[in-house]
C-alpha positions in Angstrom: -137.6 72.5 219.7 -140.1 70.5 220.7 -141.6 70.3 217.3 -138.5 69.2 215.9 -137.9 66.0 217.9 -142.0 65.8 217.4 -141.3 65.9 213.8 -138.7 63.0 214.3 -135.4 65.6 213.5 -132.4 63.9 215.2 -130.7 66.0 217.6 -128.1 66.7 214.8 -130.3 67.9 213.1 -131.8 70.3 215.1 -128.7 71.6 215.9 -128.0 72.3 212.4 -131.5 74.9 211.9 -130.4 76.2 215.7 -127.3 77.5 214.1 -129.2 78.9 211.2 -131.3 80.9 213.4 -128.7 82.2 215.0 -126.5 83.2 212.5 -129.1 85.4 211.5 -130.8 83.2 209.1 -134.2 81.9 208.2 -133.7 77.4 208.5 -136.9 76.8 206.9 -135.4 76.3 203.4 -133.4 73.6 205.2 -136.5 72.3 207.3 -138.4 71.2 204.0 -135.5 69.7 202.6 -134.9 67.7 205.9 -139.0 67.1 205.9 -139.0 65.7 202.1 -136.4 63.6 202.8 -137.8 62.1 206.1 -140.7 61.6 204.1 -138.9 59.6 201.4 -137.4 57.4 203.9 -140.7 56.9 205.9 -141.8 56.0 202.6 -138.8 54.0 201.4 -139.5 51.7 204.7 -143.2 51.5 204.4 -142.9 49.6 200.7 -140.2 47.4 202.1 -143.0 46.2 205.2 -145.3 45.8 202.8 -143.2 43.4 200.3 -142.2 42.1 203.8 -145.3 41.5 204.8 -146.5 40.1 201.7 -143.3 37.3 202.3 -144.7 36.3 205.2 -148.2 35.5 204.2 -146.9 33.8 201.5 -144.8 31.6 204.3 -147.5 31.4 206.8 -149.8 30.3 203.5 -147.0 27.6 203.5 -147.0 26.6 206.5 -151.1 26.2 206.3 -150.1 23.3 203.6 -147.5 21.4 205.0 -150.2 21.0 208.5 -152.5 19.4 206.3 -152.4 15.3 206.2 -150.0 13.7 204.5 -147.9 17.4 204.1 -144.2 16.2 204.1 -141.9 18.7 207.5 -142.4 22.1 206.4 -139.7 24.0 208.7 -137.8 23.5 206.2 -139.3 23.9 202.6 -141.4 27.2 204.5 -137.6 29.1 204.8 -136.4 28.2 201.9 -139.4 28.5 199.9 -140.0 32.0 200.9 -138.7 34.3 198.3 -138.9 38.5 199.0 -140.9 40.1 195.8 
């Protein structure tokens, strides 16, 4: 079951897999479903992180512009201007 842990399957999910196996059933269908769900979750998180990265880059650019001579104080403008995509 180290492989299941390496695939980031939680203890509850590993228990469910073992219970099926102990009951004489092949747990492969369950495992495939769990892996598919895990991949979907990771893809969603990657998308969220990419969006956050874009927002942070824009806020950083605003901060750079705010440090130019004659610019107004920027802390509030940076935070207020940071809009999520």
